[in-house]
C-alpha positions as CSV (number, residue, x, y, z in Angstrom):
1,M,63.8,-3.9,-27.7
2,K,64.6,-6.8,-25.6
3,M,63.1,-9.7,-23.8
4,R,62.6,-9.3,-20.2
5,A,64.3,-11.9,-18.2
6,T,62.0,-11.1,-15.0
7,K,59.0,-8.8,-15.3
8,M,56.7,-7.2,-13.0
9,L,56.2,-9.5,-10.1
10,A,53.2,-11.0,-8.3
11,A,50.4,-9.0,-6.8
12,A,47.1,-10.8,-7.1
13,A,44.5,-8.5,-5.8
14,V,42.8,-6.0,-7.9
15,V,43.8,-2.6,-6.5
16,A,41.8,0.6,-6.9
17,F,43.5,3.6,-8.7
18,G,45.0,6.2,-6.4
19,L,48.9,6.0,-6.7
20,T,51.3,8.8,-7.2
21,A,52.0,11.0,-10.0
22,C,54.8,13.2,-11.0
23,S,54.6,17.0,-10.8
24,G,58.1,18.5,-11.4
25,A,60.6,17.8,-9.0
26,G,60.0,15.5,-6.0
27,T,56.6,13.4,-5.8
28,S,53.2,14.1,-5.7
29,K,50.1,11.7,-4.9
30,N,46.9,11.2,-6.6
31,P,44.2,11.2,-4.1
32,A,42.0,8.0,-4.4
33,G,39.1,8.8,-6.6
34,S,40.7,11.8,-8.2
35,Q,40.6,12.4,-12.1
36,A,44.3,12.8,-12.1
37,D,46.0,10.2,-14.8
38,P,46.5,7.0,-12.9
39,Y,49.4,6.1,-15.2
40,A,51.2,9.5,-15.1
41,P,55.1,8.8,-14.4
42,V,56.5,9.3,-10.9
43,V,59.8,10.0,-9.6
44,V,61.0,9.8,-6.3
45,E,62.9,12.7,-4.9
46,Q,63.8,14.2,-8.2
47,G,66.9,16.6,-8.8
48,F,69.2,15.3,-6.4
49,S,72.9,15.5,-7.4
50,Q,74.9,14.5,-4.3
51,K,77.7,12.0,-5.0
52,G,78.5,9.3,-2.4
53,G,77.0,6.4,-0.7
54,T,76.0,2.8,-1.4
55,V,72.8,1.7,-3.2
56,N,71.7,-1.8,-2.3
57,V,69.9,-3.7,-5.0
58,L,67.7,-6.7,-3.8
59,M,67.2,-9.2,-6.3
60,S,65.5,-12.7,-6.4
61,S,67.9,-14.3,-8.9
62,D,71.2,-13.6,-10.6
63,F,71.5,-11.9,-14.0
64,A,71.2,-14.3,-16.9
65,T,74.7,-12.6,-17.9
66,L,76.9,-9.9,-17.6
67,D,78.6,-10.1,-21.0
68,P,77.2,-7.4,-23.3
69,G,78.0,-9.5,-26.2
70,N,75.8,-12.3,-24.8
71,S,72.7,-10.4,-23.6
72,N,69.2,-9.8,-24.7
73,Y,67.7,-9.0,-21.4
74,V,66.8,-5.6,-20.0
75,Q,68.0,-6.3,-16.5
76,T,71.6,-6.8,-18.1
77,A,71.0,-3.7,-20.0
78,N,70.1,-1.9,-16.9
79,V,73.2,-2.8,-14.9
80,G,75.3,-2.7,-18.2
81,Q,74.9,1.1,-18.5
82,L,77.0,1.3,-15.5
83,Y,80.0,-0.8,-16.6
84,Y,79.7,-0.5,-20.4
85,R,79.2,2.1,-22.9
86,T,78.3,1.8,-26.7
87,L,78.5,3.9,-29.7
88,T,74.9,5.5,-28.9
89,M,72.9,5.5,-25.7
90,A,69.1,5.1,-25.4
91,K,68.8,7.7,-22.4
92,E,65.7,7.4,-20.2
93,T,63.2,9.8,-19.0
94,A,60.4,8.9,-16.9
95,G,57.3,8.2,-19.0
96,Q,58.9,8.8,-22.3
97,P,60.6,6.5,-25.0
98,P,64.2,6.7,-24.5
99,E,66.1,9.1,-26.6
100,I,69.1,8.3,-28.8
101,V,72.2,10.3,-27.8
102,P,75.8,10.0,-28.6
103,D,77.8,7.9,-26.2
104,L,81.4,6.7,-27.0
105,A,80.7,8.3,-30.5
106,T,81.0,12.1,-31.1
107,D,77.3,12.0,-32.6
108,T,74.5,9.6,-33.8
109,G,76.4,8.5,-36.9
110,K,76.7,10.1,-40.5
111,V,74.9,8.1,-43.3
112,S,75.8,8.0,-46.9
113,K,73.4,9.0,-49.9
114,D,72.4,5.5,-50.5
115,G,71.4,4.8,-46.9
116,L,74.1,1.7,-47.0
117,T,77.0,3.1,-45.1
118,W,77.0,4.6,-41.5
119,T,80.2,6.2,-40.1
120,F,80.8,6.9,-36.3
121,T,84.0,8.7,-34.9
122,L,84.9,8.1,-31.3
123,K,85.4,10.8,-28.9
124,D,88.7,11.7,-27.5
125,G,89.9,10.4,-24.0
126,L,88.0,7.2,-23.9
127,K,89.5,4.5,-21.6
128,Y,89.0,1.0,-20.1
129,E,89.1,0.4,-16.2
130,D,93.0,-0.5,-16.5
131,G,93.9,2.9,-18.3
132,T,94.3,1.5,-21.8
133,S,92.5,3.5,-24.7
134,I,89.3,2.3,-26.2
135,T,89.7,1.9,-30.1
136,A,87.5,1.5,-33.1
137,Q,89.0,-2.1,-33.5
138,D,87.4,-3.0,-29.9
139,I,84.1,-1.8,-31.1
140,K,84.3,-3.9,-34.3
141,Y,85.6,-7.0,-32.2
142,G,82.7,-6.6,-29.7
143,V,80.3,-6.8,-32.6
144,E,82.2,-9.8,-34.1
145,R,81.6,-11.7,-30.9
146,T,78.0,-11.5,-31.3
147,Y,78.2,-13.7,-34.6
148,A,79.7,-16.6,-32.7
149,R,76.0,-18.2,-32.0
150,D,77.7,-21.3,-31.0
151,V,79.5,-19.6,-27.9
152,Y,77.0,-16.6,-27.3
153,T,73.6,-18.2,-27.7
154,Q,71.6,-15.0,-26.5
155,A,73.7,-12.6,-28.4
156,P,71.5,-9.6,-29.8
157,Q,70.6,-10.1,-33.5
158,E,69.0,-7.0,-34.7
159,L,72.1,-5.2,-35.6
160,N,73.6,-8.3,-37.2
161,S,70.6,-8.8,-39.2
162,A,71.0,-5.3,-40.9
163,L,74.8,-5.7,-41.7
164,T,76.3,-7.5,-44.8
165,H,78.4,-10.7,-44.5
166,D,75.8,-13.1,-43.3
167,D,78.0,-16.1,-43.4
168,Y,80.6,-14.7,-40.9
169,K,80.7,-17.2,-38.1
170,G,82.7,-15.1,-35.4
171,P,86.4,-14.3,-34.6
172,Y,87.0,-17.7,-33.4
173,K,86.7,-19.4,-36.7
174,G,88.9,-16.9,-38.7
175,G,88.0,-14.9,-41.8
176,D,87.8,-11.1,-42.3
177,F,84.5,-9.4,-40.9
178,K,84.1,-7.1,-44.0
179,A,80.7,-5.6,-42.8
180,I,82.5,-3.2,-40.3
181,E,85.6,-1.3,-41.4
182,T,88.1,0.7,-38.9
183,P,90.2,2.9,-41.1
184,D,91.9,4.2,-38.1
185,E,91.6,3.9,-34.2
186,K,88.7,6.3,-34.0
187,T,86.5,5.5,-37.0
188,V,83.9,2.6,-37.1
189,V,82.1,2.1,-40.5
190,F,79.2,-0.1,-40.9
191,H,78.0,-1.6,-44.2
192,L,74.3,-2.3,-44.3
193,K,72.5,-4.7,-46.9
194,Q,69.6,-2.4,-46.9
195,P,68.9,1.3,-45.8
196,F,67.9,1.3,-42.2
197,A,66.7,4.5,-40.8
198,E,66.6,3.6,-37.2
199,F,70.2,2.4,-37.3
200,P,71.4,5.0,-34.6
201,A,69.0,3.1,-32.4
202,L,70.7,-0.3,-33.2
203,V,74.3,0.8,-32.1
204,S,72.8,1.7,-28.9
205,R,72.5,-2.1,-28.3
206,S,75.1,-3.8,-26.2
207,N,76.4,-5.3,-29.4
208,T,78.7,-2.2,-29.9
209,A,80.1,-2.3,-26.2
210,P,84.0,-2.4,-26.7
211,V,86.0,-5.6,-25.9
212,P,89.6,-5.6,-26.0
213,E,90.3,-8.8,-27.8
214,E,93.2,-9.8,-25.7
215,K,90.9,-9.8,-22.5
216,D,88.2,-11.9,-24.3
217,T,87.7,-15.0,-22.3
218,K,84.6,-16.2,-23.9
219,Q,82.0,-17.7,-21.8
220,D,84.0,-16.4,-18.7
221,Y,83.9,-12.9,-19.8
222,S,80.6,-12.7,-18.0
223,N,82.5,-12.9,-14.7
224,H,84.2,-9.8,-15.3
225,P,83.6,-7.7,-18.5
226,V,86.1,-5.0,-18.7
227,S,84.6,-1.8,-17.9
228,S,84.3,1.3,-20.3
229,G,81.6,3.0,-18.0
230,P,81.8,4.8,-14.6
231,Y,81.6,1.6,-12.6
232,K,83.8,-1.6,-12.6
233,I,83.2,-5.2,-11.2
234,K,84.7,-5.2,-7.6
235,S,83.6,-8.7,-6.8
236,Y,81.2,-11.2,-8.3
237,D,79.7,-14.3,-6.4
238,R,77.6,-15.9,-9.0
239,G,74.1,-16.4,-7.5
240,R,74.9,-14.4,-4.4
241,E,76.4,-11.0,-4.7
242,L,77.7,-8.6,-7.2
243,V,79.5,-5.3,-6.2
244,L,80.2,-2.5,-8.4
245,E,82.7,0.4,-7.5
246,R,83.9,3.4,-9.2
247,N,86.0,3.2,-12.4
248,K,88.7,5.7,-11.7
249,N,89.6,5.7,-15.4
250,W,86.2,6.8,-16.6
251,D,86.3,10.4,-17.6
252,P,82.9,12.0,-17.1
253,A,83.9,14.9,-19.4
254,T,83.3,12.1,-22.1
255,D,80.1,11.0,-20.6
256,P,77.3,13.7,-20.0
257,N,74.7,10.8,-20.0
258,R,75.8,9.1,-16.6
259,P,75.6,11.1,-13.5
260,A,77.1,8.2,-11.5
261,L,76.1,9.5,-8.1
262,P,76.5,6.5,-5.7
263,D,80.0,5.3,-4.8
264,E,79.1,1.7,-4.9
265,F,76.3,-0.7,-6.0
266,Q,75.7,-3.8,-3.9
267,F,73.4,-6.5,-5.6
268,S,72.0,-9.2,-3.4
269,L,71.0,-12.1,-6.0
270,S,69.2,-14.7,-3.9
271,T,66.5,-12.8,-1.8
272,S,63.1,-14.1,-2.1
273,Q,60.6,-11.7,-3.5
274,S,58.3,-11.7,-0.4
275,T,61.4,-10.7,1.6
276,I,62.2,-8.0,-0.8
277,S,58.6,-6.7,-0.8
278,Q,58.7,-6.5,2.9
279,K,62.0,-4.9,3.3
280,L,60.9,-2.0,0.8
281,I,57.5,-1.8,2.3
282,S,58.9,-1.4,5.9
283,D,61.9,0.7,4.9
284,A,64.1,-2.0,6.9
285,D,66.9,-0.8,4.4
286,P,66.9,2.9,3.6
287,N,69.3,2.7,0.8
288,A,67.7,-0.3,-0.8
289,I,65.7,-0.8,-4.2
290,T,65.0,-3.8,-6.6
291,L,65.2,-4.5,-10.1
292,D,62.7,-7.4,-9.8
293,S,59.7,-6.8,-12.0
294,N,56.9,-4.6,-10.3
295,G,59.1,-4.0,-7.4
296,A,58.8,-7.5,-6.3
297,L,55.3,-6.6,-4.8
298,Q,53.4,-9.2,-3.3
299,A,49.7,-9.6,-3.3
300,S,49.3,-8.9,0.6
301,D,51.4,-5.8,0.0
302,A,49.7,-4.0,-3.0
303,A,47.1,-2.5,-1.0
304,R,49.8,-0.6,1.4
305,L,50.6,1.5,-1.7
306,N,47.8,3.8,-0.7
307,D,49.5,4.6,2.5
308,E,50.7,8.2,2.1
309,K,54.2,7.6,3.4
310,I,54.7,4.6,1.3
311,A,53.3,6.4,-1.8
312,A,56.0,9.2,-1.3
313,R,58.6,6.3,-1.8
314,T,57.0,4.7,-4.8
315,A,58.2,5.5,-8.4
316,G,56.0,4.4,-11.1
317,G,55.6,4.6,-14.8
318,F,54.3,3.2,-18.0
319,L,56.7,1.1,-19.8
320,G,57.4,0.4,-23.4
321,C,56.7,-3.3,-22.5
322,I,54.0,-5.4,-23.3
323,D,53.4,-8.9,-22.1
324,T,52.2,-11.6,-24.5
325,L,51.2,-15.4,-24.4
326,N,53.0,-17.0,-27.2
327,L,51.7,-20.2,-28.9
328,N,54.3,-22.5,-30.4
329,T,53.5,-22.8,-34.1
330,E,55.5,-25.7,-34.4
331,T,53.3,-27.9,-32.0
332,I,50.0,-25.9,-32.5
333,T,50.1,-25.8,-36.2
334,D,46.5,-24.8,-37.0
335,P,45.9,-21.2,-37.0
336,E,42.1,-21.5,-36.3
337,I,43.1,-23.8,-33.2
338,R,45.4,-21.1,-32.0
339,K,42.5,-18.5,-32.6
340,A,40.3,-20.8,-30.5
341,I,42.7,-20.9,-27.8
342,A,43.1,-16.9,-27.8
343,L,39.3,-16.4,-28.0
344,S,38.9,-19.0,-24.6
345,I,41.3,-16.9,-22.4
346,D,40.0,-14.6,-19.9
347,R,42.4,-11.9,-20.1
348,S,40.5,-9.8,-17.5
349,S,41.3,-12.6,-15.0
350,I,44.9,-12.4,-16.3
351,Q,45.0,-8.7,-15.3
352,V,43.8,-9.6,-12.0
353,Q,46.9,-11.7,-11.4
354,Y,49.1,-8.7,-12.5
355,G,47.4,-6.8,-9.6
356,G,44.6,-5.3,-11.5
357,A,44.4,-2.0,-13.8
358,R,46.9,-0.3,-11.6
359,F,49.7,-2.6,-12.8
360,G,48.8,-2.1,-16.4
361,Q,46.3,-1.8,-19.3
362,L,44.6,-4.6,-21.1
363,V,45.8,-4.5,-24.8
364,N,44.9,-6.2,-28.0
365,S,48.0,-5.3,-29.9
366,Q,51.7,-5.1,-29.4
367,L,51.8,-1.7,-31.5
368,T,51.1,1.5,-29.5
369,E,50.0,5.1,-30.3
370,K,53.5,6.2,-29.9
371,M,54.6,4.4,-33.1
372,A,54.9,6.4,-36.1
373,G,52.3,5.5,-39.1
374,I,50.4,2.6,-37.4
375,T,47.2,1.7,-39.0
376,E,44.1,0.6,-37.2
377,Q,45.0,-2.7,-35.2
378,K,42.2,-5.3,-35.9
379,S,41.6,-8.0,-33.3
380,D,38.8,-10.5,-32.7
381,L,39.6,-10.4,-28.9
382,D,37.3,-8.8,-26.6
383,P,38.9,-5.2,-25.6
384,S,37.5,-6.0,-22.0
385,G,39.5,-9.1,-21.7
386,K,36.3,-11.3,-21.5
387,P,36.6,-14.8,-23.3
388,K,34.5,-15.6,-26.2
389,L,33.9,-19.3,-25.4
390,E,31.1,-20.0,-27.9
391,E,33.0,-18.5,-30.8
392,A,36.1,-20.5,-29.5
393,K,34.2,-23.8,-29.4
394,A,32.9,-23.1,-32.7
395,L,36.3,-22.9,-34.4
396,L,37.2,-26.3,-33.0
397,E,34.2,-28.1,-34.5
398,G,35.3,-30.9,-37.0
399,K,39.0,-30.5,-36.0
400,E,41.3,-32.6,-34.1
401,A,42.2,-30.3,-31.4
402,P,45.0,-31.0,-29.0
403,K,44.0,-33.0,-25.8
404,K,46.8,-31.8,-23.6
405,L,49.3,-28.8,-23.8
406,V,52.0,-27.6,-21.9
407,Y,52.4,-23.9,-20.3
408,G,55.7,-22.9,-19.1
409,Y,56.5,-20.2,-16.8
410,S,59.4,-18.4,-14.8
411,N,59.6,-20.4,-11.4
412,A,60.6,-17.0,-9.7
413,T,57.4,-15.4,-10.1
414,E,54.3,-16.7,-8.4
415,R,52.0,-14.4,-10.7
416,Y,53.2,-16.2,-13.8
417,K,52.0,-19.5,-12.1
418,N,48.8,-18.0,-11.2
419,V,48.4,-17.0,-14.9
420,G,48.9,-20.6,-15.6
421,T,45.9,-21.6,-13.5
422,V,43.7,-19.0,-15.2
423,L,44.7,-20.7,-18.5
424,Q,44.1,-24.3,-17.1
425,Q,40.5,-23.2,-16.4
426,N,39.8,-21.5,-19.6
427,L,41.4,-24.4,-21.8
428,K,39.3,-26.9,-19.7
429,E,36.3,-25.3,-21.4
430,L,37.5,-26.4,-24.8
431,G,38.5,-29.9,-23.5
432,I,42.2,-29.3,-23.4
433,E,44.4,-30.4,-20.3
434,L,47.0,-27.8,-19.4
435,E,50.2,-28.8,-17.8
436,L,51.9,-26.1,-15.7
437,R,55.8,-26.4,-16.0
438,P,58.2,-24.2,-14.0
439,I,61.2,-23.2,-15.8
440,P,64.3,-21.7,-13.9
441,A,64.2,-18.0,-14.0
442,A,68.0,-17.8,-15.1
443,N,67.5,-19.9,-18.0
444,Y,63.8,-19.0,-18.9
445,Y,64.3,-17.2,-22.3
446,T,67.2,-19.6,-23.3
447,T,64.6,-22.5,-22.7
448,L,62.2,-20.8,-24.9
449,A,64.7,-20.1,-27.7
450,G,65.7,-23.9,-27.6
451,K,64.2,-27.5,-27.9
452,G,62.4,-26.9,-24.5
453,M,60.0,-24.4,-25.8
454,P,56.5,-25.5,-24.3
455,D,53.1,-25.1,-26.3
456,I,52.4,-21.8,-24.4
457,A,54.8,-19.3,-22.9
458,R,54.4,-15.9,-21.3
459,A,57.0,-13.4,-22.6
460,G,57.4,-9.6,-22.4
461,W,58.8,-7.3,-25.2
462,C,60.1,-3.8,-24.5
463,G,59.7,-1.6,-27.4
464,G,63.3,-0.6,-26.8
465,A,65.6,2.2,-28.0
466,D,63.2,3.4,-30.8
467,S,59.9,2.8,-29.5
468,S,58.4,4.9,-32.1
469,S,59.2,2.4,-34.7
470,A,56.7,-0.4,-35.5
471,R,59.5,-2.5,-37.0
472,M,61.5,-2.5,-33.7
473,T,58.7,-4.7,-32.3
474,V,57.2,-6.5,-35.3
475,D,60.4,-7.7,-36.8
476,P,62.0,-9.2,-33.8
477,N,59.0,-10.7,-32.4
478,L,57.3,-12.3,-35.4
479,G,60.1,-11.5,-38.3
480,P,62.3,-14.1,-40.0
481,S,65.8,-15.0,-39.7
482,L,68.8,-13.2,-41.1
483,D,68.5,-15.0,-44.2
484,G,64.8,-14.9,-44.5
485,K,64.5,-18.6,-44.6
486,T,63.1,-19.5,-41.2
487,Y,62.0,-17.8,-38.0
488,G,64.2,-15.2,-36.3
489,F,66.2,-15.4,-32.9
490,S,63.8,-13.5,-30.9
491,N,60.7,-15.0,-32.5
492,I,59.4,-17.0,-29.5
493,P,56.2,-18.4,-31.1
494,R,58.6,-19.7,-34.2
495,F,56.2,-17.8,-36.6
496,Y,57.2,-18.5,-40.4
497,D,55.0,-18.1,-43.2
498,E,56.3,-18.1,-46.7
499,D,54.4,-15.2,-47.9
500,L,54.2,-13.1,-44.6
501,S,57.7,-13.9,-43.5
502,Q,58.9,-12.7,-47.0
503,R,57.1,-9.5,-46.9
504,M,58.9,-8.7,-43.5
505,Y,62.2,-9.7,-44.9
506,E,61.7,-7.3,-47.9
507,L,60.4,-4.6,-45.7
508,R,63.8,-4.5,-43.8
509,G,65.1,-2.7,-46.9
510,A,62.1,-0.6,-47.8
511,S,62.5,3.1,-48.2
512,G,60.0,5.9,-47.2
513,T,59.1,8.2,-44.3
514,A,58.7,6.8,-40.6
515,E,55.0,7.0,-41.2
516,E,55.0,5.1,-44.5
517,L,57.2,2.5,-43.2
518,G,55.3,2.2,-40.0
519,A,51.9,1.6,-41.9
520,Q,53.4,-1.0,-43.8
521,W,54.9,-2.9,-40.8
522,S,51.6,-2.1,-39.0
523,Q,49.6,-4.0,-42.0
524,V,51.8,-7.0,-42.0
525,Y,51.6,-7.2,-38.3
526,N,47.5,-7.3,-38.5
527,E,48.0,-10.1,-41.1
528,V,50.3,-12.0,-39.1
529,M,48.0,-11.7,-36.0
530,A,45.1,-13.0,-37.8
531,T,46.9,-16.5,-37.4
532,Y,47.4,-15.8,-33.7
533,P,51.0,-16.8,-33.1
534,L,50.8,-14.7,-29.8
535,I,48.2,-13.1,-27.7
536,P,48.9,-9.6,-26.3
537,T,47.7,-9.2,-22.6
538,I,49.1,-6.4,-20.5
539,H,50.8,-3.0,-21.3
540,S,52.7,-2.7,-18.0
541,Y,52.7,0.0,-15.4
542,T,55.4,-0.5,-12.7
543,N,55.1,0.4,-9.2
544,S,58.5,0.1,-7.2
545,V,58.9,1.1,-3.6
546,V,62.4,2.4,-2.9
547,G,64.4,2.9,0.6
548,S,63.8,6.4,2.3
549,K,67.4,7.6,1.4
550,I,67.1,6.8,-2.4
551,R,66.9,9.9,-4.7
552,N,66.1,10.2,-8.3
553,A,64.4,7.0,-8.5
554,Q,62.6,6.6,-11.9
555,V,61.0,3.6,-13.7
556,G,62.9,3.2,-16.9
557,Y,60.3,3.1,-19.9
558,F,62.6,0.4,-21.5
559,F,63.7,-1.3,-18.3
560,G,60.8,-1.8,-16.6
561,A,62.4,-1.2,-13.1
562,I,64.2,1.4,-11.4
563,D,66.7,3.1,-13.7
564,L,70.1,2.4,-12.2
565,N,71.8,5.3,-14.2
566,S,69.6,7.9,-12.3
567,V,69.6,7.1,-8.8
568,G,71.5,8.5,-5.8
569,V,71.5,7.9,-2.1
570,E,71.2,10.6,0.7
571,Q,74.2,10.6,3.2
């Protein structure tokens, strides 16, 4: 349930189906034209268990942050699972929503009868990279840091919104944080404002990564967060290279979820996407993978995935991630104008910029069939993605439509610029000029959350640890702030409606079965979407080529890239 700092990368040609599909261990291939599921998950060389070697991770830009307390990005979550642990963990299996399993805690928590208290007990033998013990107080302090929003502008807020003590401002401004109690060094007790059935998923978020208070260096903590996982930072040259090595004080007996196969991970943080694509396709580095979205594939390389030898090295999988075009409701205030913009857009042409149907399905909703209790998703968008231009023009009759709008896109991704070109052509039909404005990739979501939010911006949201819950998509994307008085932290379109936002605020504390609650969140989502704060586009399917010595390469349902926790390398 995180924003994607970089998503599936540019492939601007429509490519026929015929990729690979998983069939037990190893990799099998769907012949072109076969009836096999083109979206089946593919794991490259499954079942590998040999330890040793180095995995080289080629990336076009640096991580937005490595600080677990200041991250709302899936790339950081992907690498973070190597050097930090949380109370529970969202464990990936190719093609499936993550499973919530115990991590630092002995179980997934014990809830009180009234649903307002959750208690977790830490395992024995937990240590940091320096050999000191991990305590319940360190868990509490890690959460406390995320309340210092003046310091950590991208701190995850979903856990915080569930806890009492809304007026807490973080550990640097004093005060006792009463929403979490630590009666001893192994017990963490959370106090909730309202019952929250999915709470075990919330504590899998990076908020609960332990942070020793004496090692907290605020913004500089991103340079070397203290490791509680199987790897630690050996060196970090911002914008150039990150190297992770084994943490000798990590005890695998306490951590059955992380195989920790490679000895080392070396991240190259400034390799162009075209170079990454060429290196992976040609197998120039047999130990290489990438976290860049859609495997950094370029349009000129996409067709080569049909080559049998390259297909054997291509991991693939549907993600819990759906891309959207977000309309700034503070600058485009009229819902009918927003609807006109939505109806004018040729989403089928946007799909072409993603590489065609091979790289994802067109969708009219962010809610999927995997979510419990969802009701029929209503939309005036054409399921085929074609525009409804006449209807759009009719909506603008008699209105003072904007003459010029701005579309912001990540400058590391050519595909997103190409999407802007499609939008330019579409909006021109409505008499609207669209300026394309590049935004530095490392600061993209920070910009969208701040004063630099353009009129239209692409974003992606991954359903996250509890992908079966409609709330975990609807609330962060469109819900209100912690106090219900304005739009929420991850609410990019800045949607706030006195009635609908209040209903979402109240639903946070509603009781009922997963199906009943899913139906209620689904209903309010339909009503919100009738005002068009955002436009769903693509449910992503990632194809990621890996080097010939890489093993166990799977595309994480949540991460949208190769799951670093699973990979190994042949010696």
